[in-house]
C-alpha positions as CSV (number, residue, x, y, z in Angstrom):
1,X,-1.5,17.2,-22.9
2,X,-1.1,14.8,-19.9
3,X,2.4,14.5,-18.5
4,X,4.1,11.1,-18.5
5,X,2.8,9.0,-15.6
6,X,6.2,8.7,-13.8
7,X,6.3,12.5,-13.7
8,X,2.8,12.7,-12.3
9,X,3.6,10.1,-9.7
10,X,6.8,11.7,-8.7
11,X,5.0,15.0,-8.2
12,X,2.4,13.3,-6.0
13,X,5.2,11.7,-3.9
14,X,6.9,15.1,-3.4
15,X,3.6,16.9,-2.5
16,X,2.4,14.1,-0.1
17,X,5.7,13.9,1.6
18,X,5.9,17.6,2.2
19,X,2.4,17.4,3.7
20,X,3.3,14.5,5.9
21,X,6.5,16.3,7.0
22,X,4.4,19.3,8.0
23,X,1.7,17.4,9.8
24,X,3.6,14.6,11.6
25,X,4.9,15.4,15.1
26,X,8.3,17.0,15.2
27,X,11.3,15.0,16.6
28,X,11.4,17.0,19.8
29,X,7.7,16.6,20.5
30,X,7.4,13.1,21.7
31,X,9.1,9.7,22.2
32,X,7.3,8.2,19.2
33,X,7.9,11.1,16.7
34,X,11.1,9.7,15.2
35,X,9.9,6.2,14.5
36,X,6.5,7.6,13.3
37,X,8.4,9.7,10.7
38,X,10.7,6.8,9.9
39,X,7.7,4.6,9.1
40,X,5.6,7.2,7.2
41,X,8.5,8.8,5.3
42,X,10.2,5.6,4.3
43,X,9.6,5.9,0.6
44,X,6.9,3.9,-1.2
45,X,5.0,4.4,-4.4
46,X,2.3,6.5,-2.8
47,X,-0.3,4.9,-5.1
48,X,-3.1,5.3,-2.5
49,X,-2.2,9.0,-2.2
50,X,-2.2,9.4,-6.0
51,X,-5.7,7.9,-6.1
52,X,-6.9,10.3,-3.5
53,X,-5.5,13.3,-5.4
54,X,-6.7,12.3,-8.8
55,X,-10.2,11.4,-7.7
56,X,-10.3,14.8,-6.0
57,X,-9.2,16.4,-9.3
58,X,-12.2,14.9,-11.0
59,X,-14.5,17.0,-8.8
60,X,-12.3,20.1,-8.5
61,X,-11.7,19.6,-4.8
62,X,-9.4,22.1,-3.1
63,X,-5.9,20.5,-3.5
64,X,-4.8,21.4,0.0
65,X,-7.8,19.4,1.4
66,X,-7.1,16.5,-0.9
67,X,-3.5,16.4,0.3
68,X,-4.6,16.0,3.8
69,X,-6.8,13.0,2.9
70,X,-3.8,11.6,0.9
71,X,-1.5,12.0,3.9
72,X,-4.1,10.3,6.1
73,X,-4.3,7.2,3.9
74,X,-0.6,7.0,3.7
75,X,-0.4,7.1,7.5
76,X,-2.8,4.2,7.8
77,X,-0.9,2.3,5.1
78,X,2.3,2.9,7.0
79,X,0.8,1.7,10.3
80,X,-0.4,-1.5,8.6
81,X,3.0,-2.2,7.3
82,X,4.7,-1.6,10.6
83,X,2.3,-4.0,12.3
84,X,2.5,-6.5,9.4
85,X,6.3,-6.7,9.8
86,X,6.1,-7.5,13.6
87,X,7.4,-10.9,14.8
88,X,3.8,-12.0,15.6
89,X,2.7,-11.3,12.0
90,X,5.1,-11.7,9.1
91,X,8.3,-11.2,11.1
92,X,10.1,-9.2,8.4
93,X,13.4,-7.5,8.9
94,X,13.4,-5.3,5.8
95,X,10.8,-2.9,4.4
96,X,11.8,-0.9,1.3
97,X,15.4,-1.9,1.8
98,X,15.6,-0.5,5.3
99,X,15.3,-2.2,8.7
100,X,11.7,-2.5,9.9
101,X,10.6,-0.4,12.9
102,X,10.8,-3.3,15.4
103,X,14.3,-4.1,14.2
104,X,15.6,-0.6,14.3
105,X,14.0,0.1,17.7
106,X,12.1,-2.8,19.3
107,X,8.9,-4.7,19.2
108,X,7.1,-2.4,21.6
109,X,8.0,0.6,19.4
110,X,6.5,-1.2,16.4
111,X,3.2,-1.7,18.2
112,X,3.1,1.9,19.6
113,X,4.2,3.6,16.3
114,X,1.5,1.7,14.4
115,X,-1.1,2.7,16.9
116,X,0.1,6.4,16.8
117,X,0.0,6.5,13.0
118,X,-3.5,5.1,12.8
119,X,-4.7,7.7,15.4
120,X,-2.8,10.5,13.5
121,X,-4.7,9.7,10.3
122,X,-8.1,10.2,11.9
123,X,-6.9,13.3,13.6
124,X,-6.0,14.8,10.2
125,X,-9.3,13.8,8.7
126,X,-11.3,15.2,11.6
127,X,-9.6,18.6,11.4
128,X,-11.7,21.4,9.8
129,X,-8.7,22.1,7.5
130,X,-9.7,18.9,5.7
131,X,-13.2,20.1,5.0
132,X,-15.3,23.0,6.3
133,X,-18.3,20.6,6.1
134,X,-18.6,18.5,9.3
135,X,-20.7,15.9,7.6
136,X,-18.0,15.3,5.0
137,X,-15.3,15.0,7.7
138,X,-17.5,12.5,9.5
139,X,-18.0,10.5,6.4
140,X,-14.2,10.4,5.6
141,X,-13.5,9.2,9.2
142,X,-16.3,6.6,9.2
143,X,-15.5,5.1,5.8
144,X,-11.8,4.9,6.5
145,X,-12.5,3.3,9.9
146,X,-14.6,0.7,8.1
147,X,-12.0,0.1,5.4
148,X,-9.1,-0.2,8.0
149,X,-10.9,-2.1,10.7
150,X,-12.6,-5.4,11.5
151,X,-14.7,-5.4,8.3
152,X,-11.8,-4.4,6.1
153,X,-8.0,-4.5,6.3
154,X,-7.8,-6.0,9.8
155,X,-10.3,-8.7,8.8
156,X,-8.2,-9.5,5.8
157,X,-5.1,-9.8,7.9
158,X,-6.9,-12.1,10.3
159,X,-8.1,-14.2,7.4
160,X,-4.6,-14.4,6.1
161,X,-3.2,-15.5,9.4
162,X,-6.0,-18.1,9.8
163,X,-5.1,-19.5,6.3
164,X,-1.6,-20.2,7.4
165,X,-2.8,-22.8,9.9
166,X,-5.7,-24.1,7.9
167,X,-5.7,-27.8,7.1
168,X,-6.8,-27.0,3.6
169,X,-5.7,-24.4,1.1
170,X,-8.0,-21.4,0.3
171,X,-10.1,-21.5,-2.8
172,X,-9.9,-18.8,-5.4
173,X,-13.1,-17.2,-4.1
174,X,-11.7,-17.2,-0.6
175,X,-8.4,-15.6,-1.6
176,X,-10.3,-13.0,-3.6
177,X,-12.4,-12.1,-0.5
178,X,-9.4,-12.1,1.7
179,X,-7.5,-9.7,-0.6
180,X,-10.5,-7.5,-1.1
181,X,-10.4,-6.9,2.6
182,X,-6.6,-6.9,3.3
183,X,-5.5,-4.8,0.3
184,X,-8.6,-3.7,-1.6
185,X,-10.4,-1.9,1.2
186,X,-7.8,0.9,1.5
187,X,-7.4,1.2,-2.3
188,X,-11.2,1.6,-2.5
189,X,-11.3,4.3,0.1
190,X,-8.4,6.1,-1.7
191,X,-10.3,6.1,-5.0
192,X,-13.5,7.2,-3.4
193,X,-12.1,9.9,-1.2
194,X,-12.2,12.6,-3.9
195,X,-15.9,12.0,-4.4
196,X,-16.5,12.0,-0.6
197,X,-14.7,15.3,-0.3
198,X,-16.9,16.8,-3.0
199,X,-20.1,15.4,-1.6
200,X,-20.6,13.3,-4.8
201,X,-21.6,9.7,-5.5
202,X,-18.8,7.1,-5.1
203,X,-20.3,4.4,-7.2
204,X,-18.2,4.6,-10.4
205,X,-14.9,5.1,-8.4
206,X,-15.8,2.2,-6.1
207,X,-16.2,-0.2,-9.0
208,X,-13.0,1.1,-10.6
209,X,-11.2,0.5,-7.3
210,X,-12.5,-3.0,-6.9
211,X,-11.0,-3.9,-10.2
212,X,-7.6,-2.3,-9.6
213,X,-7.4,-3.6,-6.1
214,X,-7.7,-7.2,-7.2
215,X,-5.3,-6.5,-10.1
216,X,-2.8,-5.1,-7.6
217,X,-2.8,-8.2,-5.4
218,X,-2.5,-10.5,-8.4
219,X,0.5,-8.5,-9.6
220,X,1.9,-8.8,-6.1
221,X,1.6,-12.5,-6.2
222,X,3.3,-12.5,-9.7
223,X,6.1,-10.4,-8.4
224,X,6.6,-12.7,-5.4
225,X,7.5,-15.3,-8.0
226,X,9.3,-13.3,-10.6
227,X,10.4,-10.2,-8.7
228,X,13.9,-9.0,-7.7
229,X,14.3,-8.9,-3.9
230,X,16.7,-6.0,-4.2
231,X,14.2,-4.0,-6.2
232,X,11.4,-4.9,-3.9
233,X,13.4,-4.1,-0.8
234,X,12.0,-7.1,1.1
235,X,12.1,-10.9,1.2
236,X,10.1,-12.6,-1.6
237,X,8.5,-16.0,-2.1
238,X,7.4,-16.2,1.6
239,X,4.0,-17.5,0.6
240,X,5.4,-20.3,-1.5
241,X,7.8,-21.3,1.3
242,X,4.9,-21.3,3.8
243,X,2.7,-23.4,1.3
244,X,0.1,-20.7,1.2
245,X,-2.3,-20.5,-1.8
246,X,-2.0,-17.5,-4.0
247,X,-3.5,-16.3,-7.3
248,X,-0.4,-17.7,-9.0
249,X,-0.5,-21.1,-7.3
250,X,-4.2,-21.5,-8.1
251,X,-4.4,-19.9,-11.6
252,X,-0.9,-20.5,-12.9
253,X,1.5,-17.6,-13.7
254,X,0.3,-16.9,-17.2
255,X,-3.4,-17.1,-16.3
256,X,-2.8,-14.8,-13.3
257,X,-1.1,-12.2,-15.5
258,X,-4.0,-12.4,-18.0
259,X,-6.5,-12.0,-15.3
260,X,-4.8,-8.9,-14.0
261,X,-4.7,-7.4,-17.4
262,X,-8.4,-8.1,-18.0
263,X,-9.2,-6.3,-14.7
264,X,-7.1,-3.3,-15.7
265,X,-9.1,-3.0,-19.0
266,X,-12.3,-3.3,-17.0
267,X,-11.2,-0.6,-14.7
268,X,-10.4,1.8,-17.6
269,X,-13.8,1.1,-19.1
270,X,-15.6,1.8,-15.9
271,X,-14.1,5.3,-15.9
272,X,-15.8,6.2,-19.2
273,X,-18.3,8.6,-17.6
274,X,-15.4,10.9,-16.8
275,X,-14.0,10.9,-20.3
276,X,-10.4,12.2,-20.7
277,X,-10.5,13.6,-17.1
278,X,-10.1,10.0,-15.9
279,X,-6.9,9.4,-17.9
280,X,-4.6,9.7,-14.9
281,X,-6.6,7.0,-13.1
282,X,-6.4,4.8,-16.2
283,X,-2.6,5.3,-16.1
284,X,-2.6,4.1,-12.5
285,X,-4.5,1.0,-13.4
286,X,-2.0,0.2,-16.2
287,X,1.0,0.9,-13.9
288,X,-0.3,-1.6,-11.4
289,X,0.3,-4.5,-13.7
290,X,3.5,-3.0,-15.3
291,X,5.3,-2.3,-12.0
292,X,8.3,-4.4,-11.0
293,X,8.1,-3.8,-7.2
């Protein structure tokens, strides 16, 4: 019998944070070790890591190897948040209820720590401990580079910044593309990582990830309207204040919620080839639209 999802997620958090603690540079090792640890170990839901671990479970991947891939994606995610918080980007002072890196240290530290976390992720994936198959390690590195770079997350961030100064608001299709890059690309890599580690086809997991990635962003837009800043640990309603188009502003609150729920059901159905082995991934999908932060 499957354990309740909160227990599974808590177990994932504990295991991934132990792995990060073991892999990240120690405090005495370098000038950037402390802020790197601060950024990477600053809580979070670890949903991307959970997707890595559960997709790996589908293919009976060595758990120690899956944990290394999970730590890598969490390092990339942490880097993206550190840079996203910088004054030249979103200029946020809080992240998960704590001062952002550039506030606790300075702006240069924010840039350098983000750079270091990104490099750290690829160092972890390239190590033979992640897989004894060099081709698999290369594919993990290449696909994460694509997901995180100028055709993925970075492109999405650039599209988001450009939208702030656009004379017209984005259309629904444009927002969907933007978010597929900015948020969805790393979620897709996370869901596909288990198949890559096992040398298996990623098609089913990729389609699943596309659905939950879009649902995730729609729910983020819903929470930006309805959420509790204290629970979120960050400032809300920034997009509305800036006049930016969102899924909620274009669809309306109720229709946005409905669209997210439809995507979740689609994601669960996509997993049908895995039968009950895909139940944990189905629970992730449902959690995405039920979460309050």
